[in-house]
C-alpha positions as CSV (number, residue, x, y, z in Angstrom):
1,M,43.1,-12.5,20.3
2,I,41.0,-11.5,22.3
3,E,43.6,-9.8,24.7
4,K,44.8,-8.6,21.8
5,A,41.6,-7.2,20.6
6,A,40.9,-6.4,24.4
7,E,43.9,-4.3,24.8
8,R,43.7,-2.6,21.7
9,N,40.8,-1.5,23.5
10,A,41.9,-0.3,26.1
11,Q,44.0,1.9,24.2
12,R,41.8,3.7,22.0
13,G,40.1,4.3,25.8
14,V,36.8,1.9,24.5
15,K,34.9,2.2,28.1
16,G,32.1,-0.2,29.0
17,E,29.6,2.3,28.6
18,S,30.1,2.1,25.0
19,K,29.5,-1.5,24.8
20,R,26.5,-0.7,26.4
21,M,25.8,0.8,24.2
22,R,25.8,-0.9,21.7
23,W,25.1,-4.0,22.8
24,L,21.6,-2.2,23.5
25,L,22.0,-1.1,19.7
26,G,22.9,-4.2,18.1
27,W,20.6,-6.3,20.2
28,V,17.2,-4.2,21.7
29,I,17.1,-0.7,19.5
30,I,16.8,-1.6,16.0
31,P,15.6,-5.3,16.1
32,G,12.5,-3.6,18.2
33,S,12.6,-0.7,16.2
34,L,12.7,-3.1,12.7
35,L,9.7,-5.5,14.4
36,G,7.2,-3.3,15.5
37,L,6.9,-1.3,12.0
38,L,7.0,-4.9,11.0
39,F,4.1,-4.7,12.8
40,A,2.5,-1.5,12.9
41,W,2.3,-2.2,8.9
42,G,0.9,-5.2,9.7
43,V,-2.1,-3.8,11.2
44,H,-1.9,-0.8,8.5
45,V,-2.7,-2.8,5.6
46,G,-5.2,-4.9,7.0
47,A,-7.3,-2.2,8.4
48,R,-7.0,-0.6,5.0
49,H,-8.0,-4.1,3.3
50,P,-10.0,-5.6,5.4
51,D,-11.1,-8.3,2.1
52,M,-7.4,-9.8,1.7
53,W,-7.2,-12.6,1.8
54,L,-4.8,-13.2,4.3
55,A,-6.2,-10.4,6.3
56,R,-9.4,-12.9,5.9
57,A,-7.2,-16.2,6.9
58,L,-6.6,-14.4,9.8
59,S,-9.5,-13.0,11.3
60,W,-10.6,-16.7,10.6
61,M,-8.3,-18.7,12.4
62,F,-7.6,-15.7,15.4
63,G,-11.2,-13.8,15.3
C-alpha cells in the first residue's frame, strides 16, 4: 500500500520539497500560530481584566 502511494506521488511529480513544506505547515507553523494566538489572547485578557478570578489565581500561583 505504501509502495503504491509512493508510485502515485512519483507519477504526479510530488517532490521532497513539497513534502517538507507540508510537514513544516502541519507540525510547526499552524500549531505554533495557534499556541501563539492563545498565549497572546491570555496576555490580553489578563492585562485588561486583572481582577478576574483566573488572573488573580495565576498571579497568586506564579507571581
